[in-house]
C-alpha positions in Angstrom: 140.4 -174.8 -43.0 141.5 -171.2 -42.9 141.1 -169.4 -39.6 142.0 -165.8 -40.2 140.2 -162.5 -40.7 139.6 -161.2 -44.2 142.3 -158.7 -45.1 140.6 -156.6 -47.7 142.9 -156.1 -50.7 143.0 -152.4 -50.6 145.4 -149.6 -50.2 146.7 -148.7 -46.7 144.3 -146.4 -45.0 144.4 -143.9 -42.2 144.2 -145.3 -38.7 142.4 -142.5 -37.0 138.7 -141.9 -36.4 138.5 -138.6 -38.3 140.3 -136.5 -40.9 139.3 -133.1 -39.8 142.6 -131.3 -40.5 146.2 -131.5 -41.4 147.2 -132.4 -37.8 145.1 -135.5 -38.1 146.8 -136.4 -41.4 150.1 -136.6 -39.5 149.0 -140.2 -38.6 148.8 -141.1 -42.3 150.4 -144.5 -43.1 153.9 -144.0 -44.5 153.1 -146.5 -47.2 150.1 -144.5 -48.4 152.2 -141.3 -48.3 154.8 -143.0 -50.5 152.2 -144.1 -53.0 150.6 -140.7 -53.2 154.0 -139.1 -53.7 154.9 -141.6 -56.4 151.6 -141.6 -58.3 150.4 -138.0 -57.8 153.7 -136.2 -57.8 153.2 -134.8 -54.3 155.7 -134.1 -51.4 155.1 -135.8 -48.1 153.6 -132.6 -46.6 151.4 -132.1 -49.7 150.1 -135.7 -49.4 149.2 -135.3 -45.8 147.5 -132.0 -46.4 145.6 -133.4 -49.5 144.1 -136.2 -47.5 142.9 -133.8 -44.8 141.4 -131.4 -47.4 139.7 -134.2 -49.3 138.2 -135.6 -46.1 136.7 -132.2 -45.4 135.4 -131.8 -49.0 133.7 -135.2 -48.9 131.8 -134.3 -45.7 130.8 -130.8 -47.0 129.3 -132.2 -50.3 125.8 -133.3 -49.0 125.1 -130.0 -47.3 126.4 -128.0 -50.2 124.3 -129.9 -52.7 121.2 -129.4 -50.5 122.0 -125.6 -50.3 122.2 -125.4 -54.1 118.9 -127.1 -54.6 117.7 -127.2 -58.3 120.7 -124.9 -59.2 123.2 -127.7 -58.4 125.5 -128.1 -61.4 127.6 -130.8 -60.0 130.7 -130.7 -57.7 134.4 -131.4 -57.8 137.5 -131.2 -55.6 140.0 -128.5 -56.6 143.5 -129.6 -55.6 144.9 -126.1 -56.1 142.6 -124.5 -53.5 142.0 -127.6 -51.4 138.3 -127.0 -51.5 135.1 -128.5 -52.9 133.7 -126.5 -55.8 130.0 -126.6 -56.5 128.7 -125.5 -60.0 125.6 -123.3 -59.9 123.1 -122.3 -62.6 121.7 -119.6 -60.2 124.3 -117.3 -58.6 121.6 -116.4 -56.1 122.4 -119.7 -54.3 126.2 -118.9 -54.0 126.0 -117.4 -50.5 124.2 -120.4 -49.0 126.6 -122.8 -50.7 129.7 -121.0 -49.5 128.3 -121.0 -46.0 128.7 -124.8 -46.0 132.5 -124.4 -46.7 132.4 -125.0 -50.5 133.5 -122.7 -53.3 131.2 -122.0 -56.2 131.5 -121.7 -60.0 129.1 -120.9 -62.8 127.4 -123.8 -64.6 125.4 -123.5 -67.8 123.6 -126.8 -67.3 122.2 -128.3 -64.1 123.4 -131.7 -62.9 119.8 -133.0 -63.2 119.7 -131.9 -66.9 123.0 -133.6 -67.6 121.9 -136.8 -65.9 118.7 -136.8 -67.9 120.7 -136.4 -71.1 123.0 -139.3 -70.1 120.0 -141.5 -69.2 118.7 -141.0 -72.8 122.1 -141.9 -74.2 122.2 -145.0 -71.9 119.2 -146.3 -73.9 121.2 -146.3 -77.1 123.1 -149.4 -78.4 126.7 -148.4 -78.4 129.1 -149.8 -81.0 132.5 -151.2 -80.1 134.2 -148.0 -81.1 132.6 -146.1 -78.2 134.3 -146.8 -74.9 132.2 -144.9 -72.4 130.2 -141.8 -71.6 129.6 -139.7 -68.4 128.0 -136.5 -67.1 130.8 -134.0 -66.7 130.0 -131.0 -64.4 133.1 -129.0 -65.3 132.4 -129.0 -69.1 128.6 -128.9 -68.7 128.2 -131.8 -71.1 128.1 -135.6 -71.5 131.6 -136.6 -72.4 131.8 -139.5 -74.8 135.1 -141.4 -75.1 135.7 -143.2 -78.4 138.5 -145.6 -79.3 137.6 -145.9 -83.0 135.7 -143.1 -84.6 134.3 -145.2 -87.4 130.9 -144.8 -89.1 129.0 -146.6 -86.4 130.6 -144.4 -83.7 129.8 -141.3 -85.6 126.2 -142.3 -85.9 126.1 -143.0 -82.1 127.5 -139.5 -81.4 125.1 -137.7 -83.7 122.1 -139.5 -82.1 123.6 -138.7 -78.6 123.7 -135.0 -79.4 120.0 -135.0 -79.7 119.8 -135.8 -75.9 121.8 -132.8 -74.8 125.3 -131.2 -74.9 128.0 -133.6 -75.9 131.8 -133.5 -75.9 133.8 -136.2 -77.7 137.3 -137.3 -76.6 139.7 -140.0 -77.9 140.5 -142.9 -75.6 141.2 -146.6 -75.4 138.9 -149.6 -75.4 138.0 -150.9 -71.9 138.4 -154.4 -70.6 137.8 -156.2 -67.4 140.7 -157.2 -65.1 140.0 -160.8 -64.1 142.8 -163.3 -64.7 143.9 -166.9 -64.7 145.2 -168.6 -61.6 148.6 -167.3 -60.4 150.3 -166.6 -57.1 149.5 -163.8 -54.7 146.8 -163.3 -52.0 143.6 -163.4 -54.0 140.5 -165.5 -54.1 139.8 -168.0 -56.8 136.5 -168.7 -58.7 135.6 -172.2 -60.0 139.2 -173.1 -60.1 140.1 -171.1 -63.1 139.7 -167.3 -62.4 141.5 -165.0 -60.0 140.1 -161.8 -58.6 140.6 -159.6 -55.6 138.5 -159.1 -52.5 136.8 -155.7 -52.3 135.4 -154.9 -48.8 134.1 -156.9 -45.8 130.4 -156.8 -45.2 128.3 -158.7 -42.7 128.3 -162.3 -43.8 131.0 -162.0 -46.5 132.6 -159.6 -48.9 131.8 -157.7 -52.1 133.7 -157.9 -55.3 133.2 -157.5 -59.1 130.3 -159.2 -60.9 132.3 -160.3 -63.9 134.5 -162.5 -61.6 131.7 -165.1 -61.2 128.0 -165.8 -61.5 125.6 -166.6 -58.7 126.4 -170.0 -57.2 130.1 -169.9 -58.3 132.4 -171.5 -55.8 135.4 -169.7 -54.2 138.5 -170.7 -52.4 141.0 -168.4 -50.6 144.7 -167.7 -50.8 145.5 -171.0 -49.0 143.2 -173.2 -51.2 140.6 -173.6 -48.5 136.9 -173.3 -49.4 135.5 -169.8 -48.6 131.9 -169.9 -49.8 130.0 -169.0 -53.0 128.5 -166.1 -54.9 125.2 -165.3 -53.3 124.5 -162.6 -55.9 126.2 -161.3 -59.0 125.4 -158.8 -61.8 127.3 -158.2 -65.0 126.9 -156.5 -67.5 124.5 -153.7 -66.7 126.3 -153.6 -63.3 129.6 -155.1 -62.1 129.1 -156.2 -58.5 128.8 -159.4 -56.5 128.3 -160.6 -52.9 130.2 -163.6 -51.8 128.8 -165.3 -48.6 131.5 -166.8 -46.5 131.7 -170.0 -44.4 134.2 -172.5 -43.2 136.1 -170.5 -40.6 136.5 -167.3 -42.6 135.1 -164.1 -41.1 134.9 -160.5 -42.2 137.0 -157.8 -40.7 137.1 -154.0 -41.3 140.7 -153.9 -42.5 142.7 -153.7 -45.7 145.9 -155.5 -46.5 149.2 -153.6 -46.3 151.0 -156.0 -48.7 154.0 -156.2 -46.4 154.8 -152.5 -47.1 152.6 -151.1 -44.3 150.5 -152.5 -41.5 146.9 -153.5 -42.1 144.6 -150.5 -41.6 141.0 -149.8 -40.9 137.9 -149.0 -43.0 135.6 -146.5 -41.3 132.8 -145.7 -43.7 131.8 -145.1 -47.3 131.4 -141.4 -47.9 131.4 -140.7 -51.6 134.5 -138.9 -53.0 133.8 -136.1 -55.5 135.5 -135.6 -58.9 139.1 -134.4 -58.4 139.6 -136.3 -55.2 142.6 -138.6 -54.8 141.8 -142.3 -54.6 143.9 -145.4 -54.1 143.3 -149.0 -55.4 144.7 -152.3 -54.5 144.5 -155.8 -55.9 146.2 -159.1 -55.9 148.3 -158.4 -59.0 149.7 -154.9 -58.7 149.0 -154.2 -55.0 148.3 -150.6 -54.5 148.4 -147.5 -56.7 146.9 -144.0 -56.5 145.3 -141.5 -58.8 142.3 -139.2 -58.9 138.6 -139.5 -59.5 137.9 -138.3 -63.1 134.2 -138.9 -63.5 131.0 -140.2 -61.8 128.1 -142.0 -63.2 130.0 -143.1 -66.3 128.6 -145.8 -68.7 131.4 -148.2 -69.8 130.9 -150.1 -73.0 132.7 -153.5 -72.4 132.7 -156.1 -75.1 130.4 -158.2 -72.9 127.9 -155.2 -72.7 127.5 -151.8 -71.2 127.9 -151.2 -67.4 126.2 -148.2 -65.9 126.9 -145.8 -63.0 130.7 -146.4 -62.8 133.3 -144.1 -61.4 136.3 -143.3 -63.7 139.8 -142.8 -62.2 143.4 -142.2 -63.4 144.6 -145.2 -61.4 146.2 -148.1 -63.2 145.3 -151.8 -62.9 146.1 -155.2 -64.5 144.4 -158.6 -64.8 143.7 -160.2 -61.4 143.0 -156.8 -59.8 139.3 -157.0 -60.6 137.1 -156.7 -57.5 139.8 -155.1 -55.4 139.2 -152.0 -53.2 139.1 -148.4 -54.2 139.4 -146.1 -51.1 139.9 -142.4 -50.3 141.3 -141.8 -46.9 139.5 -144.3 -44.7 136.3 -144.3 -46.8 135.5 -147.3 -49.0 134.6 -146.1 -52.5 134.1 -149.2 -54.7 135.4 -152.4 -56.3 137.7 -152.5 -59.4 135.8 -153.3 -62.6 138.1 -152.7 -65.6 139.9 -150.2 -67.7 142.8 -149.9 -70.1 146.6 -149.8 -69.9 148.8 -151.3 -67.2 150.9 -150.2 -64.2 154.1 -150.0 -66.2 152.9 -147.5 -68.9 149.8 -146.1 -67.1 146.1 -146.2 -67.9 142.6 -145.6 -66.4 140.4 -147.8 -64.3 136.7 -147.7 -63.5 135.1 -148.9 -60.2 131.6 -150.0 -59.2 130.5 -147.8 -56.3 130.3 -149.7 -53.1 127.2 -148.0 -51.8 125.1 -149.3 -54.7 126.3 -152.9 -53.9 125.3 -152.5 -50.2 121.9 -151.1 -51.1 121.2 -153.8 -53.7 121.9 -156.7 -51.5 120.8 -155.1 -48.2 124.4 -155.4 -46.8 126.2 -153.5 -44.0 129.8 -152.6 -44.5 132.0 -153.9 -41.7 133.7 -150.8 -40.2 136.1 -150.1 -37.3 
């Protein structure tokens, strides 16, 4: 029987209670600093400043969106200025938005209008040549990524254009990141699939839905019984809740993978587009990148999954379900993507707050 706290398989986090400025960022874990330098091309000072700036932007977003009202055209983090930028369809709202601490930019289309267009596109049946689509506030359009622009994909694009403004880009076909049983510090499903723990919640942990169906049995890194899937949804969504028993208990920490000490999770504020984000899983441990899009629909071979967040972070089979975090804020669990951590790629995650709301769960925090 295992008697240890869950060590969430995420990137190392900050170990302070707030991230209100660069001074606070001086306590940033050395391991996380190294990963941000490696994956984002930052110096140590830039990495520390970036975390503090992003923490401020995350907290400004709710007030800035409220100030924008119906003129809200979406928001994103600008690394050059270190500020949250809010798109506006009505410049008359600029003063109120800037008063919250955000910068403003002109948007031709409101975020609500883009989301309405995307919802209409979500109702379409996408062919295999279409990888994903999302509302993109910076371009003021729904961005459709295709991996094979064949006749079926062209027909989908033409139909999608009837819903609203559309931009088409070339990309790769997505896939999920579950894997067969190999070594590491994962959890195992029904004896033949390996995934990674996402975040501790009261009574268990959350992970990816494609890792196992409701009722599937799980064992831990040491082979001892952990519990079973109390809920799971895939496709459509990609989330699950595993209820734990047998001496395992949830703790508000992430695993440092021997590179850094285990660190704390303190909340789940949503990171805007442009913010840095780090991911960890049982195959590739932890890697960092940036949030590239929110509310993206991903067209896996098993079916479409809605409401995903797109990132520039790499991942590989076995990383599925692992944590995505910004600073000390839980963001979501790894779903799938394309590429690998040798040549690069992109990864999507299922936002954690939707999982908590769906199953009525409470994130375990420090």
